[in-house]
N, C-alpha and C positions, 0 to 999 in steps of 0.2 A: 504494500500500499504507500502511497504517496501522501503529500501534505494535506490534501483536501480530504482525503478518506480518513487521515489520522484526526485531523479536527474533528470530524463528524463523529467517529466513533469515540472520542473522548467524552461525549456526552454534553449536558448543558453548562456544568460549573467552569468557570473562566480558569481556575488554576489547573484543573484537570485537562482543559483544551491547551493551556499552554504548555504543561507536560507533554501532551500529546504531540505538539510541534517539535518540541526541543528534543525529542527521541532521535531525531536525525543529527542533532548537533552535540549532544552531552553523551559522552562515551565511558565505560568503566563503572566502578562500583558507585551506588548512590549513598552519600555520608551524611545527609541532613543538612547540607549547607542551604537547601531551598525547603520551603514550607512543605509539609507531608504531601499535601493534595497535588502540587506540582510533581513531587517526585513519584506520586503514585501513577499520575498520568505519563510519566516516561515510562514506568514498568508496564503499563497497560500497552504503550506503542510496542514495547520490546515483546511482549506476549502476542500482541496481534502479527508482528513480524514471522515470529516462530510458528504461529497457527498457519499463516498464509503460506509458507514455504512448504509444508507437508500436506496441505489440502488438496484433495484429488482434483477438484475443478481449477485451482491454481496450477497444477501440474499439467492438466490437460491444455489450458491455455498457453503455457509455455511450448508445450509439444506443436503447437500451430506454427511457430517460428522455425525457420531453417534450423538444424542442427548446427550449423556454422556459429550460430549466435548463442551456443548452449551457455557459455559462460556470463553472458551479458543479457540473456533473455530477461531474466528477473527485472533488472533495471528497467529495460524499456516497457514492459508489461506493467510495472507498477505506475510509470508516467500514463501510459495508455489508460490504465483504469481509472486515474483521476479524470481522463477525457470523458470516459464513459460515465463517470459519475456526474460530472458538469451537465453532461447533455440529458441527464434524466433527474436532476437535483430535486425537482419539485415531487418526485416519488417518494424521497429519502427524508425531507424536511419541509415544514409548512412556511417556514421564513424563505423569502428570496435570497438568492445567493449573494447579491449585493449586500443587503442589510446583514446578512450573517456575518459576511467578511468583516463589514465595518464594525460591528459588534465586537469581533475577535481583536481587530487592532486597537480599537479603543480600550478594551480590557487589558490587552497586553501592555499597552504604554504604561498604565497604572502599575505594571509589575515589571519594570524595564530594569530594575536593580538585581533581579534574577535572570537575565537574559544575557549568555554571552555575546561577545561582539559578532562573531560570523553569523549566530542566528539573528541578531539585531539588524545586521546589513540586509539580511534575506527579508525579513519581515518589511523593513522601510522599502526595499525594491517591489516587494509584492503589493504593498499599500499603494505606492505611487502608480505603478503600472497597471493596477487590477489583475494582477498575474492569475491568481486561482481563478477569478471569474471568467478569465480569457482561456482556460484550459479546454474549453468546448471547440475552440479553433484548432483545426489540424496544423496551420501554420504555427501557432504559437507550440504546439506539441513538436514540431519539427526543431524549432529554436531551442527548445528545451531539451531535446535530445542531443542537439550540438552542443550545449554548452556542457551537459552532463558528461557526454563522451570525451570531451577535451579536458576534463578535470579528472579523468582516472588516471591512475599510475601511468600506465602506456595509453595515451589517447587512442581512442577507437571511434570510427565514423557511426555513431549509434544512430544518427538520423536515417540510416539506411535500412534500418527495421521497420520504418514508417508505412513503405508500400504493403509489406507483408502483414502489418497490424490493420492497416485499413480494409485489405483483402480478406482478414479473418474477422472482421467487425460482426458479421451474422452469427458467428459461432461463439464468439467472444462475449457477447452481451448477455445471453443466458448463463454463462459461466461466470461471469461477475456477478450478475444478480444471485445466483446461489451462494458464491463465496460470501458476498456482502451481508447477506441474509445470516448467514452462520456466524460472521465476524460480529454482526450487531448483537447477536444473542449472546456471544461469548464475552463481549466489552460490557453489556448491561449486567451480566452475571459478576463479572469482575468488580465492576464499579459497586455494585449492591453489596458484596461480600467483603469488600476490601476493609481491613481496619488497621493496616500496618504492613511492613515489609516481608512478615512472615505469614500472611493470612492467604495471599493468593495462590 
């Protein structure tokens, strides 16, 4: 899952949402330097990633791409799934995507002291250019794949996966729906049962 999916799966609490986004930027053990709810959101992010990697429909979606991309298919697929989520946003959340994102950025500004610089730079850029709202545009997805591919240890032309992703849209849309329904249920269970680092 990518940024938009992790935000949505984090639920309505602003601290959990921030943690859901920070999961891509905060690595290693969580030591309590941030409020418990933010760290809980990071833990949920990690749980979602672990579940996604072994979910049968996720693996089936990965298999839609040429085996040549095996090492990087998961990266491309996570970005593409944000595209699919953006395109069907109203099915998953009653608030418009614009208002949802505006609320997130507003909430996160009030918690800026807990946000590492690299994450803050991403949030500033995402707010300024309405990045998450634009994920429904295939050209934006292409540019995102270019940027992500260039940031890999060995740069990869990840944007070349886009024609395959577009061609597999009909197969991947129901795969995404099944996966996201399951992740929603797991995320809700995690949030309801969470009472500390050892509870989930």
